[in-house]
C-alpha positions, 0 to 999 in steps of 0.5 A: 739751198737755192740762191737767186741772182744774176748771171753774166757772160765773160766780158759782158755786162748783159745779165740774166736771171739765174739761181744757184743751188747746192746739193751736197758738195756740188753746185747747180745753175738754172736760168731761163737762158739754159735749157736745163739745170747745169752743174758748175764748178766754182773757180773764184769767190770774191771777199766778203765785205759788209753788205756787198754781195759776193760774186762767184766766178765759175770755171767757164768764166761766167759770173754769178752775183746773188741778189743778197749776201750769200750765207757763209754756210752756203759755200762752206769756204774758209774766209780769211781772218783779216777779211772777216775783221774788215767785214765786221768793222764795216758793219760797225755800231756804237756797241761794236766800237766800244767792244773793239776799244775794250778788246784793244786795251785788254790786248795791250795789257796782256802783251805787256804782261804775258809775252815777257813772262812767257818769253823769259820762261822759254829763254830759261829752257834754252841751253846757254851753249846753244845761245852762244853757238847762235851768237858766234855764227851770227858774228861770223856772218856779220864779220864777213859782210860788214866788218874789217880788221881792226886798225888799233894796236895789238897792245891797246886791244889786249890792255882793254880786253884784260881790264874787261876780263877782270870786270867779268870775273868780278861780275861772276860772268862764266864763261867770259864772252870774247871781245872782238875789235873791228874797223867798221866805217859802215856802222860807225861808233858802236858796240853790241853783244851777240846772244851769248857773246861775242861782244863787238867793239868798233875802232870808231867807238874807241876813237870817239871815246878816246880814253880806255876807261870809258871804252871798258865801261861800255864793254861792261854794259855789253857784258850786262846784255850777255849775262842777262841773256837780253839778246835771246829774250828780246828775240823770243819776245818779238817772236811772241808778239808776231805769233799773237798778231798772226793768230789774231789777224791771220797770215794772208799778207793783208794790211791788217796783218802788216799793221799788227806787226808794226804795232807789235814791234813798237810795243817791243821797243819798251822791252828793249829800253828796259834791257838797256837800263838793266845793262847800265845797272849791271855795268855800274855794279861791277865798275864800282866793285872793281874800284872804278866809277859808274861815271866812266859809263856816264861819260861815255854816254855823254860823248856818244850823245854829243856825237849822235847830235839832235836825234839822241836829245829828243824827249822820246830818246833814239828812234831805236831801242834806247831810253832817253840818254839824259835819263841814263846819264843821270841814273849812272851819276846818281850811283 
């Protein structure tokens, strides 16, 4: 196969007629400026975009631009998937647009159905001991960098831990996750569960909630995350979405890849909101079974909403992973 085009010397805009031929895995250049055919080494090939001819740069710095787009089989070079997508899109027609929209719609449905199912199946195969080991290591590293020793009295901490452990017994949680109190001015009023435990509760959260009953209700919510293995399942779901994005768009650091990663993360927010509702329901169950009330958790959420202010009152909820606070409070009060 022989391709006609133009040959440019390094740093020059002057061109001459030339032909590039391929025989086996070797390339040969012919030109009126050359006394004979010369074998050349291809150093760089420009990306393939729409109908723009690809420039080919040789090892000596000369550049060859074909008259027409090179057939893909001529160079036998693997084109990055993201580049092929851009090339395909730039040749867009009405039919291609319809096909693309249909593909995107089907992909969203598949992500929402298949990824959670597959990720939860994978989570079931991971030993709980391994999950707890990961959670403990993550807590140790977080503790060393961000957290400070708790300033709460030992008596108060022990009282809340004892009550929370009783709720864990009622909820049939075994083993009971450790509950760690820490002073954490950098993250403020907060509580969250590491995969498999422990559960971190900040002094700032205890200070904001004031009453021990509401703090224990929040701990019950975090126990729900541990018992339902939400941390592990969330990590596997995120990983599944990013894996799909990489398989579809490639791993070449392109803008398309970045956009697909962001889109996958936004889809995953819904998964996390579902986990929050699930943990609320778990906490309500064990609070009621212990003779307490789900109103304790509702009160805690109301107090946190007031502390958070406007960001927590928006219709879309926190720009984190939590559902609309008012909806969660209403559901708990209905219980």
